[in-house]
C-alpha positions in Angstrom: 13.4 -31.5 -6.3 11.4 -31.8 -3.0 13.9 -29.5 -1.3 13.6 -27.0 -4.1 9.8 -26.9 -3.8 10.0 -26.6 0.0 12.5 -23.7 -0.3 10.2 -22.0 -2.9 7.2 -22.3 -0.5 9.2 -20.9 2.4 10.4 -18.0 0.3 6.9 -17.2 -0.8 5.6 -17.4 2.8 8.3 -15.1 4.0 7.7 -12.6 1.1 4.0 -12.4 1.6 4.1 -12.6 5.4 6.1 -9.4 5.4 3.6 -7.4 3.5 0.4 -8.6 5.2 -1.0 -6.5 8.0 -1.8 -8.3 11.3 -5.5 -8.5 11.9 -5.1 -6.1 14.9 -3.6 -3.5 12.5 -6.5 -3.5 10.1 -8.9 -0.6 10.7 -12.7 -0.9 10.6 -12.7 1.2 7.4 -10.2 -1.2 5.7 -12.2 -4.3 6.9 -15.5 -2.8 5.6 -13.8 -1.8 2.3 -12.7 -5.4 1.8 -16.0 -6.8 2.8 -18.2 -4.4 0.8 -15.9 -3.5 -2.1 -15.8 0.2 -1.3 -13.0 2.7 -0.8 -10.9 2.4 2.3 -11.7 6.0 3.1 -15.1 5.4 4.6 -16.8 6.2 7.9 -18.0 2.6 8.7 -17.2 1.3 12.2 -18.1 -2.2 13.3 -20.4 -2.2 16.3 -21.5 -4.8 18.7 -25.1 -5.4 19.5 -24.6 -3.8 22.9 -23.3 -0.6 21.2 -26.2 -0.6 18.7 -28.7 -1.0 21.6 -27.0 1.9 23.4 -27.4 4.1 20.4 -31.1 3.3 20.1 -31.6 3.8 23.8 -29.7 7.1 24.5 -27.1 7.7 21.9 -26.4 9.3 18.5 -25.5 7.6 15.3 -26.3 6.3 11.9 -26.7 2.5 12.1 -26.4 0.4 9.0 -27.8 -3.2 9.3 -26.5 -5.3 6.4 -24.9 -8.6 5.5 -22.0 -8.6 3.0 -23.0 -12.0 1.7 -26.1 -10.4 0.3 -25.5 -8.6 -3.1 -28.3 -6.1 -2.4 -26.6 -5.0 0.9 -23.3 -4.6 -0.9 -24.8 -2.4 -3.6 -26.8 -0.4 -1.0 -23.6 0.1 1.0 -22.1 1.8 -2.0 -25.1 4.1 -2.5 -25.1 5.0 1.2 -21.3 5.7 1.1 -21.8 7.9 -2.0 -24.5 9.8 -0.2 -22.3 10.4 2.8 -19.5 12.0 0.6 -18.9 15.5 1.9 -21.6 15.4 4.6 -19.3 15.6 7.6 -20.3 12.2 9.0 -17.4 10.7 10.9 -19.0 7.3 11.9 -21.6 5.0 10.5 -22.1 2.1 12.8 -22.3 -1.2 10.9 -23.8 -4.3 12.4 -24.7 -7.6 10.7 -27.7 -8.9 12.7 -28.1 -12.2 10.8 -26.9 -14.5 13.6 -29.0 -13.0 16.4 -32.0 -12.7 14.0 -31.8 -16.2 12.8 -31.4 -17.5 16.4 -34.1 -15.1 17.7 -31.9 -14.2 20.6 -32.8 -11.9 23.5 -30.7 -9.2 22.0 -32.6 -9.5 18.7 -35.9 -9.2 20.6 -34.6 -6.1 22.5 -33.7 -4.5 19.2 -37.1 -5.4 17.6 -38.9 -3.9 20.6 -37.1 -0.6 19.9 -37.5 -0.5 16.1 -40.7 -2.6 15.5 -42.7 0.4 14.3 -40.3 0.8 11.4 -40.2 -2.9 10.3 -42.2 -4.8 7.8 -43.9 -8.0 8.8 -42.5 -11.5 7.9 -44.6 -14.4 6.7 -45.6 -15.1 10.4 -46.9 -11.5 10.6 -44.1 -10.5 13.0 -41.9 -7.4 12.8 -38.7 -8.6 11.0 -35.4 -6.9 10.4 -35.0 -7.3 6.6 -31.6 -6.2 5.2 -30.4 -3.7 4.3 -31.8 -1.2 6.8 -30.5 2.2 8.0 -31.4 4.2 11.0 -30.6 7.8 11.9 -30.7 8.3 15.7 -30.3 11.4 17.9 -30.4 11.1 21.7 -32.0 7.7 21.5 -34.8 8.9 19.1 -35.1 7.6 15.6 -35.2 10.7 13.4 -35.0 8.8 10.1 -35.0 5.3 8.6 -34.8 3.6 5.3 -35.3 0.0 4.2 -37.1 0.7 1.0 -35.4 -2.0 -1.1 -35.1 -4.7 1.6 -38.3 -6.5 0.8 -38.4 -6.1 -3.0 -38.2 -9.5 -4.8 -36.2 -10.1 -8.0 -32.7 -9.9 -9.3 -30.3 -7.2 -8.3 -30.9 -5.4 -11.6 -34.7 -5.6 -11.1 -34.4 -4.2 -7.6 -31.8 -1.5 -8.1 -32.8 0.1 -11.4 -31.1 3.4 -12.2 -34.2 5.2 -11.2 -34.4 3.4 -7.8 -30.7 4.0 -7.1 -31.3 7.7 -7.7 -34.4 7.7 -5.4 -32.5 5.8 -2.7 -29.5 8.2 -2.9 -31.9 11.2 -2.7 -33.6 9.6 0.3 -30.3 9.0 2.1 -29.3 12.6 1.3 -32.5 13.9 2.9 -32.0 11.7 6.0 -28.3 12.7 6.3 -29.3 16.4 6.1 -32.0 15.9 8.7 -29.5 14.1 10.9 -26.9 16.8 10.6 -29.5 19.6 11.3 -30.5 18.1 14.6 -28.2 19.2 17.4 
């Protein structure tokens, strides 16, 4: 019986191992889709903090700060993705700042120095990167930003009412249009 169970386990491993992609073969879009429960056809690219800082200093890009462990971030990612549909945006840079924020690292402080004018204050009256937060940057200048739902308290249904979802999508559409019009 033990040999039969062992044989069964080996067969299962071989069967599933053949159909699973190696981690290096998984695209950012596929990874983001799995993490945020969105379509694999999406423009999200995982960025490092150095890449994010480069965008804010001299680059171009849409930067989405979020954490997939947060239900609000997951739902906002879906609204942002829906807003991007047909808008000719090839890349949206995704970064989860939770670790650097919670550890108050030098990189977090560099980021805060750049975006502090756009941030609400925490309980210590310091600028704080609440999630989700989205920035639209051209040549190192922030041309648009939205974190409207990041500090609202309540359940996901209280925060993202149908009215607020529509308002958020409209805000993203305005920001995307402004971003696309700046060349």
